[in-house]
N, C-alpha and C positions, 0 to 999 in steps of 0.2 A: 308658862308663868315665870315671872322675873323673881330671882332669889337675891341677887346683889346687882351692882352696877352693870355688869356685863355677863352674868351667869343666869341661865334659864333652865327650867325644869319642865319636862313633858312626861307625865305618868304613863305607865304601861296601859295599852288599849284593850287587851284581851288575852286569849290563849296564846302561849308561846311568844309572849312579847315581854319587854323589859322597860324600865325607866330610861329615859334619854336625857342627857344634859348637853347644853350648848353654851359655848363661850363666844360671845359676839365680838368681832374684831376683824383684823386684816392680817392673815386669813383667819376666818372663824374656825372653830373646832366643834365637832359633834362627837360625843361619847356614847357608844352603843346605840346605833340607829334602830335596833330592835328588829321586829319581824317585817319582812318585805310587804306583807299584806296591809300594813298600817303606815307605810311610808307617805302615801298621799295625804292621809289625815294628819300626820305629824308635820308635814311641810305646810299644810294649811294653818295649823296652830302656830308655827313659827312666823308665818306671814302676819298673823294677828298681832304678834309681838314686834313687828317691824323688822323681821329677819328674813331676807331673801335666801333660800337655800343655795343660790349661786354665790353668796358671800362666804359660804363654808368651804374651806380649802383642805381640811384635814379630817379624816375619819379615824377614830381610835376606839378600841374595844377593851373592856375590862377583862374579858375572856371570850372564847369563841363558841360557847354553847349557842344553839340555834335561836333561842329567844333574844340573844344579844347581837348576833352577827349576821343573821340571814338576810337582813336588809342592807348590808354593806354595798353590794353591787347596784341595788335599786337606787339607793341614795346617791351613789357615785354617778349613775346615769343621769339623775335629776340635777345634780349640782356641779359636776365636774371635779369634785373633791378627790383627793388622793387617800387611799387606804394605807395606813402606816401601822405595822405590827411591831410588837416587841419581839426580840429574838426567841424568847421562850415560847411565844405563841406560834411562831414559824416552826419551831422544833416539834411542837405537839399538835400541829394542824391535823394530821391524818387521824390521830387518836381521838381528838375532841370533835372536829367538824364532821369527819366521815364515819369512822367506826362507832363513835359514841352516839351519833344521831341515828344510825341504822339500828343500833340496839334498842332504841326507843320506838322502833317501828315506823320511823319517819325518814323520808329521803333527804339527804343533806342538800343544802343550798350553798354551793361552793363559790369561792371568790379568789382573786389573786391580789396579793399586796403590791403596792407600788414602791415601797421602801420599808426599811426597818429603823426602829429607834436606836440611836447610838448613845452609849455611856449612860443609859437610864435617865436621860434628860431630854426635854423638848421645850423650845421657846416659840410661842406663836400667840397672836392676838394680844401682844403686850404682856403675856403671862409666862412665868417660868414654871414648868411642871416637872416634878420628880416622879419617875416611873418605877414603882416598887414591886418586884415580883413577890407574890403572896400565895404560894401553892397551898392546896388543901381541899378546897371545894372542887377545883380541877387543877391540873398541873400547870396550866397556862395563865392563871389569874394574875393580873397586874392592877395595882391600885395607883391612882393618880393623885399626887399630893401637891397642892398649891400652898407652899409654905407661907408666903407673904400674906395670902388671903385666909390662911388657916382652914382650908377646905380639903376634904378627903373624899374623892369619888372612889368608892370601895367595891362596886359590883356586888357579887354574891358572897364575898368573904364574910361580911358582917351586916346584920340588919338591926332594926330596933328590937332589942330583947331576943335576938335569935342569930343564928349563923346559917350559912349555906349548907346544903346537904353534902355528904361525902361518899355516897354510894354509887355515883356515876363513874365511868372509866377514868382512872387516874386520880380519883379522890382519895384523900388520906387524912384521917382525923388528927394524927400527931402533927403533921405539917400545918394543918389549919390552926391548931392551937398556937404553934410557934409564930405563925403569921399574925394572928390576932394579938399575941403578946407584944410583938414588935410594933404594930400599929398603935397600940395603946400608949406607947411612949411619945407619940407625936403630939404637937400642940394643935388641936383641932377644935374649931368652933362650929363647924357645919359638916356633918357626916351624911354623905349622899349614897345610899345603897341602890342596888339594881332592881329592887322590888319594894313595894309598900312605901311608906313615907320616910323622910329624913329625920335626923336628930340635930336640933339647933341649940347652941349655947354650950360653952366649954364645960360647965358643971354637968349638964345633961349628957354630954358625950362621955365624960368620965364615968358617970353613973351607969351608962349603958355598957361600957366595957366591963365594969365591975360586976354587973348583973350577969353578963355572959360567962365570966370566969367562975362565978359562984354557982350558977344554976344550969348552964348549958354544958360546960366542960365535962362534968361527970357523965354526961350522956353521949359524948363524942367517942 
């Protein structure tokens, strides 16, 4: 589904899957390919929108929980795209991808990155992306901020009227609150989380941050 001129949204398909976002361009970018079981269906949806997976050159993850990253290698095989991690994700790979997944009683789907993000910035598809480490839900969470477009791809850090859980390995409520406080200072008109729907409109985004601070913070 098209959100803006070159930004597309593909909702989670089922168990252990996540929302996927795509920026169409050269090279195109996919954020959180999701579960490997749904890659074929996701590629078919992209083609309906006129996006050939082979046009995607970069795979990014908001974090490496299985529902967001287990499709990395499958999408790479389909498209030829490169997996690019943030250094904080590389640092926490074993904890999040391997140890954390096994604690859930599921076998990890491992992958190898092709390169790392440098200086918390990335430019591709004609878009400048700020990569903001936001620990709390997991220690490797990174939000992707498109300042010019006022878009924040926030993974499981914050949802509509809720936040990500903090009881998985490396989760930390204090860090999550600090991350959300920092994000709330950004100029955002479109908040795109890893699950459920997004929040559109600057006023609605501000109200969502305020709701979280007033109603969710006491329970973190």
